[in-house]
C-alpha positions in Angstrom: -15.9 -10.8 2.9 -18.3 -7.8 2.9 -16.9 -4.3 2.5 -16.7 -1.9 4.1 -15.9 -3.8 7.2 -13.1 -4.0 9.8 -10.7 -6.7 8.9 -8.6 -8.5 11.5 -6.1 -10.3 9.2 -5.0 -12.9 11.7 -8.6 -14.2 11.8 -8.3 -15.1 8.1 -4.8 -16.7 8.2 -4.5 -20.1 6.5 -1.4 -22.1 7.4 -0.5 -25.3 5.5 2.2 -27.8 6.2 3.2 -28.2 2.6 3.3 -24.6 1.3 2.7 -20.9 2.1 -0.9 -20.2 2.9 -2.5 -17.4 0.7 -5.8 -15.6 1.3 -7.3 -12.6 -0.6 -8.8 -10.1 1.9 -9.9 -7.6 -0.8 -9.6 -7.3 -4.5 -10.6 -4.7 -7.1 -9.2 -3.8 -10.5 -7.0 -1.2 -8.7 -5.8 -3.1 -5.6 -5.3 -6.6 -4.1 -4.9 -7.1 -0.4 -3.7 -10.5 0.5 -2.4 -12.5 3.4 0.6 -14.8 3.3 1.1 -17.3 6.1 4.4 -19.1 6.5 5.2 -22.0 8.8 8.9 -22.2 9.8 11.1 -23.1 6.9 8.6 -22.1 4.2 9.3 -19.4 1.6 7.8 -17.5 -1.3 10.5 -17.8 -4.0 12.2 -14.8 -5.6 9.9 -13.3 -8.3 9.0 -9.9 -9.8 5.8 -8.2 -11.0 5.6 -6.3 -14.3 3.5 -3.2 -13.9 2.7 -3.7 -10.2 4.2 -2.4 -7.0 4.0 -4.6 -3.9 4.0 -3.7 -0.2 4.8 -6.3 2.5 3.7 -5.5 6.1 4.8 -8.0 8.8 1.9 -8.6 11.1 3.3 -11.5 13.3 6.6 -13.2 13.6 9.8 -12.4 11.8 11.6 -13.5 8.6 14.0 -12.8 5.9 12.8 -10.6 3.0 14.7 -10.9 -0.3 14.8 -7.7 -2.3 16.9 -6.9 -5.3 19.8 -9.0 -4.2 19.6 -8.1 -0.5 18.5 -10.2 2.5 16.6 -8.0 4.9 15.5 -9.1 8.4 12.0 -8.0 9.2 9.8 -8.4 12.2 6.2 -7.5 13.3 5.5 -3.9 12.4 8.0 -3.6 9.6 7.1 -2.6 6.1 8.9 -3.2 2.8 8.1 -1.9 -0.7 9.0 -4.0 -3.8 8.7 -1.6 -6.7 7.6 -2.9 -10.1 10.1 -5.2 -11.7 12.3 -5.6 -8.7 12.9 -9.3 -7.7 11.5 -10.1 -4.2 10.6 -13.0 -2.0 10.1 -14.0 1.6 11.6 -16.8 3.8 10.5 -17.8 7.2 13.9 -18.8 8.7 12.6 -18.5 12.3 11.1 -21.0 14.7 7.6 -19.5 14.8 4.9 -18.6 12.3 5.2 -15.6 10.0 2.1 -13.6 8.9 2.5 -11.0 6.2 0.0 -8.6 4.6 0.8 -8.2 0.9 -0.7 -5.3 -1.1 -0.4 -5.2 -4.9 -1.3 -2.2 -7.0 -2.7 -2.4 -9.5 -4.3 -5.8 -8.9 -3.2 -8.7 -11.0 -5.3 -9.3 -14.1 -7.8 -12.2 -13.7 -6.5 -15.6 -14.8 -8.3 -16.8 -18.0 -9.1 -20.5 -18.2 
């Protein structure tokens, strides 16, 4: 993707039958903007990030967001912040697809082979 440009996240969504679809829309050392696409029944297991904050913004659908021991119902237009170190996850417990914009700051360190 070339930047700067207008991004229409739904145009880049990747859904897969066997696991949550993930696409990176933008990445720099300071920021990662990703897209998580869930079919009904799929989830992103509870996890936490050391040294990173994460923002979830629901673009389409609705689901259950797990945050620090709570289960929070979210729908299109809702936003949730998972501060550094706080366990969080997402579950599509609905009947339709769920599309979520995920923003992490700072960006994860590159994986070394």
